[in-house]
N, C-alpha and C positions, 0 to 999 in steps of 0.2 A: 532535731530528730523527733520522730513521732513515738508514741508509746509502743507501737508494734515494733519499731526499730530497736528500742531499748530492750524489749522482751526477747526478740530474736538474738540480739547481741549477748544477753545474759544466758540464754539457752545454749548458745554455741559454746560459751566459756565453760558452762557446767558439763556439757557433753564431752568437751576436750579433756577437762580435768578427770571426769569419770573414766574415760578410756585410758588415760595415762596412768592414773593411780589405781583404778579398780581392776581393769582388765589387762593393763600393760604388763605388769609383773608376771602374772600367770602365763601370758602369751610368750614372754621372753624365756620363762622356765621351760615351757613346752618346746620351744625352738631349741633350747640347750639340750634337752633330752633327745630330741630328734637328731640333732647334730652329732651327739655321741653315738647314737645307734647307727647313723650313717658312716661314722668313722670306723666302726668295727666291722661293717659289712664288707664282704669281698675278701679276696686273698691277701691284698696288701692294705695295711692300715693307712687311713687318710689323716695325716697329722694336722692339716689345716682345719679340718672339721672338728677335730678334738680340741684344738686351741680355741676355735670359735665357740664351742660348747662351754668350755670352762670360762671363757670371757663373758658369755651370757649369764652363767651362774654368778660370776663376780658382780655383774650389774644388779642382779636380783638381790644378792646379799647386801650390796650398798644401799639399795632402795629400802630394804627392811631395816637396816641400821639407822638410816636417816629418819624413818618413820618412828622407830622406838626413841631416838634422840629427841624428836619433836615432842612426843608425848611426855617424856620425862622432863624435858626443859619447861614445858607448859605447867606441869605439876609443881615445879619448884618456883614458879612465878617468873621464869625467864622466857626468852624467845630465841628461835633459831634464825640466824641472819645469813643471807646469801650474798652479802655485799662484796665479798672477796671471792677468790677462786674456790676456796674451800669453805664449807659452812662453819659458822662459829655460834656459840651460845652467848647471848648478850642480855642485858637487863631490858625489860619491857619498856617501851616508850608510852607514856600515858597521854 
């Protein structure tokens, strides 16, 4: 693979991580707000939209909790492992 190929591969990964971690959570939060507003509009409440809104808020809170856990674990010299279904804090591998 040429140097240009390596550069484009790295740029693609950075862009994807930036969208997922940088803009992803605010977009999900905005969609949750929009879903709750749509659930309250009209004469009959839309239960599915309300459930979807609260589900999106739960995903945002989970992302925030994982970010704080990552920062705290790194501060204590540990690492956050995603080897299992749920994240765990493990000792860093040198």
